[in-house]
C-alpha positions in Angstrom: 46.5 -104.4 0.7 45.1 -104.7 4.2 41.9 -106.7 4.1 39.4 -107.3 6.7 37.0 -110.5 6.9 33.9 -109.6 9.1 32.5 -112.9 9.8 29.2 -111.9 11.8 25.5 -113.0 12.0 23.1 -110.6 10.5 19.4 -110.8 11.7 16.0 -109.9 10.5 16.3 -106.2 11.0 18.0 -104.3 8.4 18.7 -101.2 10.9 20.0 -103.4 13.2 22.3 -105.1 10.9 23.6 -101.6 9.4 24.6 -100.8 12.9 26.7 -104.0 13.2 28.1 -103.2 10.0 29.2 -99.9 11.2 30.7 -101.0 14.4 32.5 -103.7 12.9 34.0 -101.3 10.0 35.1 -99.1 12.7 36.9 -101.7 14.1 38.6 -102.5 10.8 39.5 -98.8 10.0 41.0 -98.9 13.8 43.4 -101.7 12.2 44.3 -99.7 9.2 42.3 -101.9 6.8 41.6 -100.7 3.1 38.9 -103.2 2.6 36.2 -104.9 4.7 34.3 -107.9 3.3 31.0 -108.7 5.1 28.7 -111.8 4.3 26.2 -112.5 2.0 22.6 -111.4 3.3 24.1 -108.7 5.4 21.0 -106.8 5.3 18.8 -109.5 6.3 19.5 -113.2 6.8 17.9 -116.0 4.6 14.9 -117.9 6.2 12.4 -115.1 6.1 10.4 -113.1 3.2 12.9 -111.1 1.4 10.8 -108.9 -0.8 9.7 -106.5 2.3 13.2 -105.7 2.9 14.6 -105.2 -0.4 15.7 -101.5 -1.4 17.3 -100.2 -4.5 21.0 -99.5 -4.7 20.0 -95.6 -4.1 17.9 -96.4 -1.1 18.5 -95.9 2.5 20.2 -99.1 3.5 23.2 -98.7 0.7 23.4 -95.1 1.3 24.0 -96.0 5.1 26.7 -98.5 4.2 28.1 -95.4 1.6 28.1 -93.2 4.7 30.2 -95.9 6.8 32.6 -96.0 4.3 32.9 -92.5 3.8 33.3 -91.8 7.6 35.8 -94.2 8.1 37.7 -94.5 4.7 37.3 -98.1 4.5 36.0 -99.6 1.2 33.0 -102.0 2.3 31.4 -105.1 0.6 28.4 -106.4 1.9 25.3 -108.4 1.1 21.8 -106.8 0.8 18.7 -107.3 -1.4 17.2 -105.1 -4.3 14.0 -105.5 -6.0 13.2 -107.2 -9.2 10.3 -108.1 -11.4 7.3 -110.3 -10.4 7.8 -109.9 -6.7 11.3 -111.6 -6.5 14.5 -109.7 -5.1 18.0 -109.7 -6.5 20.9 -111.1 -4.3 22.9 -108.0 -4.4 26.4 -106.9 -3.2 26.6 -103.3 -2.4 30.0 -102.2 -2.9 31.1 -98.8 -1.5 34.4 -97.1 -1.8 35.2 -94.0 -0.4 34.8 -90.9 -3.1 33.1 -93.2 -5.4 29.6 -94.0 -6.5 28.0 -97.1 -5.0 28.3 -100.1 -7.2 26.3 -103.2 -6.9 26.6 -106.7 -8.1 23.7 -109.0 -8.6 24.5 -112.8 -8.0 24.8 -114.7 -11.1 24.2 -118.4 -10.2 21.3 -118.9 -7.9 21.4 -121.6 -5.0 18.9 -124.0 -6.5 20.9 -126.9 -4.6 20.8 -129.3 -1.6 17.2 -129.0 -1.2 16.9 -124.8 -1.4 15.3 -123.0 -4.1 16.7 -119.5 -4.4 15.5 -119.0 -7.8 11.7 -119.1 -6.3 12.3 -115.7 -4.8 15.5 -114.2 -6.4 16.2 -113.4 -10.0 19.7 -114.0 -11.4 22.0 -111.0 -12.4 24.1 -111.4 -15.5 27.3 -108.9 -15.3 30.6 -109.7 -13.7 31.8 -106.5 -11.8 35.3 -105.6 -10.9 36.2 -102.5 -8.8 39.4 -100.6 -7.9 40.1 -100.4 -4.3 43.3 -98.8 -2.7 45.0 -98.9 -6.1 44.1 -102.6 -6.9 41.3 -104.5 -9.0 38.7 -106.3 -6.9 36.4 -108.5 -8.4 33.2 -110.0 -6.8 31.0 -113.4 -6.5 28.5 -114.5 -3.8 28.1 -117.8 -2.5 26.9 -120.5 -4.9 29.0 -118.6 -7.3 32.1 -120.1 -5.9 31.3 -123.5 -7.7 31.6 -122.0 -11.2 35.2 -121.6 -12.1 34.5 -119.7 -15.3 33.1 -116.5 -13.7 36.5 -116.4 -11.6 38.4 -116.6 -14.6 36.4 -114.0 -16.2 36.7 -111.7 -13.2 40.7 -112.3 -13.4 40.6 -111.4 -17.0 39.2 -108.3 -16.2 42.0 -107.4 -13.9 41.0 -108.9 -10.7 43.9 -109.3 -8.2 41.5 -110.2 -5.3 38.2 -111.6 -5.4 35.8 -110.9 -2.5 33.1 -114.0 -1.9 30.4 -113.0 0.5 28.5 -116.1 1.7 25.9 -117.4 3.6 27.0 -121.1 3.3 24.4 -123.9 3.7 25.2 -126.5 6.6 25.3 -130.3 5.8 27.3 -133.4 5.2 30.7 -132.7 3.4 29.6 -128.9 2.8 32.5 -127.6 5.1 34.9 -129.4 3.1 33.7 -128.3 -0.1 33.8 -124.6 1.0 37.5 -125.3 1.8 38.1 -126.9 -1.4 36.5 -124.6 -3.8 37.9 -121.6 -2.1 41.2 -122.9 -2.8 40.4 -124.0 -6.5 39.3 -120.8 -7.5 42.1 -119.4 -6.3 44.3 -121.4 -8.5 42.0 -121.1 -11.4 42.1 -117.5 -11.6 45.7 -117.0 -9.9 43.9 -114.4 -7.6 43.5 -113.9 -3.7 40.3 -115.2 -2.8 38.6 -113.8 0.2 35.7 -116.0 1.1 33.8 -114.8 4.0 30.6 -116.2 5.5 27.8 -115.9 8.0 29.3 -117.0 11.2 27.6 -120.4 12.6 24.3 -119.2 14.2 23.7 -119.6 18.1 20.1 -120.5 17.6 19.9 -124.3 17.0 16.6 -124.0 14.9 18.6 -121.7 12.6 21.7 -124.1 12.6 19.0 -126.8 11.2 17.2 -124.7 9.0 16.7 -125.7 4.9 17.9 -121.9 4.5 21.6 -121.3 4.1 22.1 -119.5 7.5 26.0 -119.9 7.6 28.8 -122.0 9.0 31.4 -119.4 9.5 35.1 -120.6 8.3 35.7 -117.9 6.2 39.1 -118.3 4.3 41.8 -116.2 2.8 43.4 -118.0 -0.1 46.5 -117.1 -2.1 46.9 -117.4 -6.0 49.0 -120.5 -5.3 46.0 -122.2 -3.1 47.7 -121.9 -0.1 45.9 -120.5 3.2 46.5 -117.2 4.3 43.8 -117.2 7.1 41.4 -119.4 8.2 38.4 -118.7 10.5 36.5 -120.5 13.0 32.7 -121.2 13.2 31.8 -118.2 15.4 31.8 -114.5 14.9 35.3 -113.1 14.1 36.7 -109.9 12.3 40.1 -110.8 11.1 42.4 -108.3 9.3 45.3 -109.4 7.3 47.8 -107.9 5.1 48.0 -109.5 1.8 51.1 -109.2 -0.9 49.5 -108.7 -4.3 52.8 -109.1 -5.8 52.5 -112.8 -5.6 49.7 -112.4 -8.5 52.1 -111.9 -11.4 54.3 -114.7 -10.2 51.4 -117.2 -10.0 50.0 -116.2 -13.6 53.8 -116.6 -14.9 54.1 -120.0 -13.1 50.8 -121.9 -13.8 50.1 -119.9 -16.9 46.1 -120.9 -16.5 44.8 -117.6 -17.9 47.4 -117.5 -21.0 47.1 -121.3 -21.8 43.1 -121.8 -21.2 41.2 -122.5 -24.3 37.7 -122.5 -25.1 36.2 -125.9 -25.1 33.1 -126.4 -27.6 30.1 -127.2 -25.7 28.2 -130.8 -26.8 24.7 -130.7 -28.3 22.1 -132.9 -26.8 21.8 -134.9 -30.2 25.7 -135.3 -30.6 
């Protein structure tokens, strides 16, 4: 499978961000990519009110992504925001596969951590999603989801060979080291290829120092043995990589983590 990782910066104008997505997807198509993965919040970066830009999956922004996928023949995964109840939004991944209806994944684990409260404005999702792209099964997760191994194991159990993780990672002490460690750990947990694609580090110093997670770059492609296939720097970069998915079966036989895993009973507060 040929996977493009589109590490870019989105702004606050959804129309301009859609144009950027189209340009980078056309570039990926010229390099014969099967799939291009854009960051979380590609529709609109964090740090501004999200409800005014949120649209349903059958709205114009997601339709624009689907049109780009159809015109280029390349599947596209990108972060957007869809409306939710009580004035909140959902942090949604739009998944546009040429010739297929648009699908979405709503981020399950919300970033109420490191001084940021995503749940104040975002409602959580509940359902893992796996789709078929270029004859392979691709699961999805979003940013903070990467800290939760059970989701990745479930995606693997549903047949995922690749797990795309669009992100807009927050800056801070040890955060880059955590990002790299978590990408490798989740690939090992699920015996899948993990394509973790983040927003590039912003040029604007105010955005770099924002409490909102505006990205640090360093997208990473990791094989099911935890080895790095590709590693980006901090700035904008489109990387297109051939991935040998025959290693999935080898890794699952060797480590047997999916076969040998057992459910561990949860403790109760009064135990």
